[in-house]
N, CA, C and O of each residue as an XYZ file, in Angstrom:
376
protein
N     -21.311    -20.490     19.362
C     -19.865    -19.932     19.575
C     -18.737    -20.075     18.809
O     -18.087    -21.106     18.979
N     -18.269    -19.078     17.810
C     -17.308    -19.780     17.355
C     -16.058    -18.809     18.153
O     -16.091    -17.726     18.736
N     -15.062    -19.714     17.874
C     -13.473    -19.759     18.050
C     -12.786    -19.482     17.220
O     -12.868    -19.812     16.037
N     -11.627    -18.513     17.986
C     -11.277    -17.889     16.733
C      -9.413    -18.455     16.736
O      -8.548    -18.101     17.538
N      -9.323    -19.050     16.000
C      -7.763    -20.000     15.591
C      -6.918    -18.943     15.126
O      -7.287    -18.139     14.270
N      -5.631    -18.925     15.747
C      -4.560    -17.816     15.286
C      -4.413    -17.790     13.947
O      -3.610    -16.907     13.647
N      -4.883    -18.436     12.895
C      -4.978    -18.585     11.249
C      -6.375    -17.571     11.005
O      -6.231    -16.483     10.448
N      -7.625    -18.006     11.441
C      -8.376    -16.700     11.584
C      -8.125    -15.342     11.568
O      -8.401    -14.336     10.915
N      -7.517    -15.686     12.504
C      -6.811    -13.585     13.067
C      -6.230    -13.407     12.393
O      -6.748    -12.467     11.790
N      -4.998    -13.749     11.752
C      -3.945    -13.628     10.429
C      -5.188    -13.409      9.356
O      -5.175    -12.395      8.658
N      -6.161    -14.282      9.246
C      -7.125    -13.954      7.558
C      -7.682    -12.420      7.570
O      -7.706    -11.566      6.684
N      -8.265    -12.406      9.374
C      -9.497    -11.301      9.464
C      -8.081     -9.589      9.106
O      -8.379     -8.596      8.442
N      -6.890     -9.800      9.705
C      -5.799     -8.487      9.803
C      -5.318     -8.394      8.115
O      -5.105     -7.267      7.666
N      -5.195     -9.303      7.427
C      -4.822     -9.457      5.708
C      -6.379     -8.421      5.127
O      -6.514     -7.611      4.211
N      -7.165     -8.859      5.988
C      -8.509     -8.487      5.032
C      -8.836     -6.984      5.120
O      -9.487     -6.352      4.289
N      -8.207     -6.440      6.415
C      -8.139     -5.019      6.858
C      -7.103     -3.811      6.243
O      -7.499     -2.646      6.190
N      -6.232     -4.057      5.950
C      -4.864     -3.910      5.155
C      -5.304     -2.288      4.479
O      -5.847     -2.287      3.375
N      -5.199     -1.745      4.766
C      -5.516     -0.115      3.737
C      -5.437     -0.424      2.350
O      -5.095     -1.568      2.053
N      -5.679      0.352      1.496
C      -4.817     -0.094      0.145
C      -4.256      1.361      0.041
O      -4.951      2.141     -0.610
N      -3.305      1.753      0.489
C      -2.662      3.141      0.444
C      -1.169      3.102      0.460
O      -0.850      2.088      1.081
N      -0.114      3.751      0.056
C       1.396      3.638     -0.346
C       1.966      4.473      0.496
O       1.916      5.670      0.780
N       2.590      3.405      0.856
C       3.445      4.268      1.902
C       4.614      5.318      2.177
O       5.095      5.849      3.178
N       4.883      5.369      0.518
C       5.618      5.934      0.348
C       4.802      7.434     -0.496
O       4.797      8.512      0.098
N       4.149      7.288     -1.929
C       3.359      8.446     -2.237
C       2.104      8.799     -1.600
O       1.712      9.965     -1.648
N       1.398      7.838     -0.971
C      -0.049      8.089      0.219
C      -0.868      8.132     -1.045
O      -1.503      9.183     -0.959
N      -1.093      7.698     -1.862
C      -2.063      7.141     -3.062
C      -2.742      6.132     -2.570
O      -2.219      5.112     -2.122
N      -4.416      6.444     -2.645
C      -5.455      5.902     -1.980
C      -6.494      5.564     -2.647
O      -6.428      5.679     -3.871
N      -7.711      5.068     -2.044
C      -8.795      4.814     -3.030
C      -9.462      6.199     -3.759
O      -9.470      7.307     -3.221
N      -9.964      5.925     -4.965
C     -10.789      7.386     -5.039
C     -12.289      7.267     -5.573
O     -12.474      7.249     -6.790
N     -13.199      7.198     -4.823
C     -14.391      7.356     -5.422
C     -15.353      8.222     -6.258
O     -15.364      9.448     -6.153
N     -16.015      7.663     -6.941
C     -17.249      7.862     -7.913
C     -18.171      7.220     -8.429
O     -18.706      6.202     -7.990
N     -18.459      7.946     -9.648
C     -20.128      7.046     -9.729
C     -19.539      6.038    -11.249
O     -18.498      6.281    -11.859
N     -20.521      4.918    -11.585
C     -20.056      4.230    -12.773
C     -20.750      4.311    -13.299
O     -21.499      3.526    -12.717
N     -21.524      4.810    -14.421
C     -22.746      4.775    -14.832
C     -22.718      4.263    -16.370
O     -21.884      4.546    -17.230
N     -23.769      3.499    -16.470
C     -24.500      3.020    -17.304
C     -24.490      3.184    -19.076
O     -24.170      4.333    -19.382
N     -24.688      2.554    -19.931
C     -25.310      2.538    -21.035
C     -26.591      4.035    -20.840
O     -26.487      5.198    -21.230
N     -27.584      3.419    -20.170
C     -28.781      3.882    -19.898
C     -28.886      5.072    -19.139
O     -29.943      5.688    -18.999
N     -26.990      5.645    -18.282
C     -27.103      6.809    -17.429
C     -27.273      6.521    -16.270
O     -27.059      7.376    -15.411
N     -27.754      5.092    -15.885
C     -27.873      4.920    -14.119
C     -26.277      4.981    -13.436
O     -25.133      4.703    -13.795
N     -26.878      5.455    -12.380
C     -25.490      5.671    -11.714
C     -25.028      4.913    -10.526
O     -25.912      4.944     -9.670
N     -24.197      4.380    -10.219
C     -23.571      3.972     -9.184
C     -22.781      3.717     -8.685
O     -21.966      3.032     -9.305
N     -22.485      4.055     -7.332
C     -21.025      4.288     -6.574
C     -19.685      3.013     -6.843
O     -19.812      1.800     -6.675
N     -18.513      3.710     -7.274
C     -17.733      2.557     -7.207
C     -16.382      2.997     -6.654
O     -16.387      4.110     -6.128
N     -15.488      2.486     -6.669
C     -14.010      3.095     -6.160
C     -12.864      2.499     -7.183
O     -12.804      1.435     -7.799
N     -12.090      3.496     -7.113
C     -10.677      3.052     -8.094
C      -9.873      3.073     -6.984
O      -9.615      4.005     -6.222
N      -9.434      1.690     -6.988
C      -7.988      1.212     -6.032
C      -6.794      1.695     -6.717
O      -6.740      1.722     -7.946
N      -5.475      2.219     -5.690
C      -4.518      2.451     -7.178
C      -3.767      1.236     -6.800
O      -3.930      0.705     -5.702
N      -2.702      0.651     -7.960
C      -1.690     -0.621     -8.217
C      -0.995     -1.063     -6.871
O       0.229     -1.061     -6.742
N      -1.803     -1.410     -5.963
C      -0.524     -1.787     -4.377
C      -0.308     -3.100     -4.459
O      -1.061     -4.073     -4.429
N       1.714     -2.866     -4.650
C       1.975     -4.170     -4.493
C       2.822     -4.243     -3.104
O       3.025     -3.156     -2.562
N       3.278     -5.271     -2.543
C       4.060     -5.464     -1.460
C       5.268     -6.075     -1.640
O       5.356     -7.294     -1.786
N       6.587     -5.037     -1.645
C       7.742     -5.465     -2.488
C       9.137     -5.267     -1.346
O       9.293     -4.138     -0.880
N       9.984     -6.232     -0.983
C      10.670     -6.342     -0.023
C      11.792     -5.301     -0.536
O      11.795     -5.067     -1.744
N      12.834     -4.595      0.356
C      13.947     -3.755     -0.327
C      14.921     -4.101      1.048
O      14.526     -4.174      2.211
N      16.018     -4.251      0.646
C      17.420     -4.163      1.614
C      17.885     -3.125      1.786
O      18.266     -2.371      0.892
N      17.920     -2.955      2.764
C      19.116     -1.647      3.402
C      20.546     -1.815      4.072
O      21.087     -2.152      5.126
N      20.779     -1.418      2.944
C      22.251     -2.013      3.582
C      23.174     -0.567      4.830
O      23.953     -0.524      5.783
N      22.638      0.054      4.229
C      23.048      1.003      5.947
C      22.623      0.273      6.674
O      23.634     -0.024      7.310
N      21.581     -0.459      7.225
C      21.209     -1.422      8.703
C      21.042     -2.474      8.632
O      20.518     -3.089      9.561
N      21.421     -3.051      7.521
C      21.583     -4.768      7.439
C      20.280     -5.464      7.530
O      20.079     -6.328      8.383
N      19.049     -4.960      6.330
C      18.155     -5.535      7.025
C      17.394     -5.706      6.100
O      17.842     -5.305      5.026
N      16.009     -6.321      6.060
C      15.011     -6.090      4.720
C      14.020     -5.409      5.322
O      13.541     -5.622      6.436
N      13.646     -4.333      4.306
C      12.345     -4.023      4.478
C      11.437     -4.473      3.930
O      11.751     -4.808      2.787
N       9.538     -4.824      4.379
C       8.800     -4.991      3.273
C       8.087     -3.807      3.165
O       7.966     -3.371      4.310
N       7.498     -2.986      2.282
C       6.737     -1.869      1.545
C       5.554     -2.237      0.906
O       5.621     -3.091      0.023
N       4.433     -1.715      1.215
C       3.366     -1.705      0.161
C       3.182     -0.713     -0.046
O       2.956      0.124      0.829
N       3.228     -0.403     -1.660
C       3.818      0.520     -2.834
C       2.804      0.513     -3.380
O       2.022     -0.381     -3.060
N       2.341      1.615     -4.549
C       1.921      1.670     -5.700
C       3.611      1.834     -6.937
O       4.809      2.021     -6.724
N       2.887      1.663     -7.979
C       3.658      0.911     -9.050
C       4.263      2.289     -9.539
O       5.280      2.116    -10.210
N       3.966      3.372     -9.405
C       4.648      4.838     -9.114
C       6.063      5.316     -8.332
O       7.039      6.010     -8.618
N       5.451      4.290     -6.821
C       6.123      4.692     -5.670
C       7.463      3.498     -6.359
O       8.562      4.053     -6.326
N       7.522      2.133     -6.901
C       8.539      1.496     -6.789
C       9.399      2.058     -8.327
O      10.415      1.499     -8.742
N       8.893      2.978     -8.856
C       9.363      3.379    -10.243
C      10.278      4.942     -9.539
O      11.123      5.494    -10.245
N       9.932      5.506     -8.048
C      10.566      6.328     -7.707
C      12.140      5.623     -6.840
O      13.245      6.095     -6.570
N      11.541      4.431     -6.657
C      12.658      3.854     -5.582
C      13.696      3.254     -6.875
O      14.912      3.241     -6.681
N      13.363      2.973     -7.634
C      14.340      2.398     -8.805
C      15.307      3.792     -9.406
O      16.518      3.717     -9.617
N      14.609      4.830     -9.580
C      15.117      6.079    -10.159
C      15.981      6.826     -8.679
O      17.164      7.033     -8.952
N      15.727      7.108     -7.700
C      16.312      7.861     -6.541
C      17.396      6.589     -5.728
O      18.610      6.670     -5.546
N      16.420      5.406     -5.335
C      17.205      4.724     -4.666
C      16.490      4.287     -3.403
O      15.554      5.005     -3.051
N      16.805      3.129     -2.598
C      16.006      2.784     -1.303
C      16.579      3.634     -0.126
O      15.797      3.839      0.802
N      17.750      4.122     -0.041
C      17.722      5.141      1.123
C      17.668      6.378      0.785
O      17.679      7.248      1.656
N      17.614      6.618     -0.261
C      16.983      8.099     -0.194
C      15.216      8.122      0.102
O      14.454      8.976      0.553
N      15.063      6.898     -0.343
C      13.276      6.908     -0.530
C      13.177      6.725      1.306
O      12.151      7.167      1.823
N      14.030      6.211      2.045
C      13.577      5.732      3.180
C      13.759      6.579      4.094
O      13.148      6.563      5.163
N      14.563      7.353      3.793
C      14.978      8.729      4.939
C      14.172     10.142      5.008
O      13.994     10.942      5.926
N      13.630     10.097      3.209
C      12.293     11.210      3.147
C      11.253     10.253      3.937
O      10.803     10.873      4.901
N      10.869      9.299      3.867
C       9.820      8.943      4.591
C      10.259      9.165      6.229
O       9.518      9.864      6.919
N      11.252      8.669      6.722
C      11.178      9.260      8.178
C      11.293     10.878      8.518
O      10.935     11.465      9.539
N      11.905     11.394      7.331
C      11.667     13.089      7.813
C      10.061     13.200      7.918
O       9.540     13.678      8.926
N       9.373     12.777      6.925
C       7.862     12.712      6.939
C       7.144     12.243      8.187
O       5.931     12.423      8.295
N       8.006     11.519      9.336
C       7.671     10.943     10.092
C       6.629      9.384     10.235
O       5.902      9.118     11.192
N       6.760      8.844      9.449
C       6.262      7.469      8.659
C       7.583      6.252      9.093
O       8.734      6.201      8.659
N       6.924      5.399     10.053
C       7.896      4.315     10.434
C       8.148      3.189      9.391
O       7.280      2.566      8.780
N       9.733      3.019      9.288
C       9.902      1.743      8.286
C      10.355      0.696      8.819
O      10.518     -0.320      8.144
């Protein structure tokens, strides 16, 4: 019988986190890898997801988001307050 410790549970939870951007909604795409001999095998293209912390001055707290690199550029351009407000309008929790 295997006993799960708290550290084991954290590892299991981290392994199950989805590769989806919280701002843009980008997620993995699926297709075929074609070899030189034209044999095809399934593969997936993952978006470049980064975990990033931002400070929300209006709420005086830090938030941690899982973002694609395109979403990071969007936040740099528009500002974190604007992006978080749009996320909340679309029904996403922050």
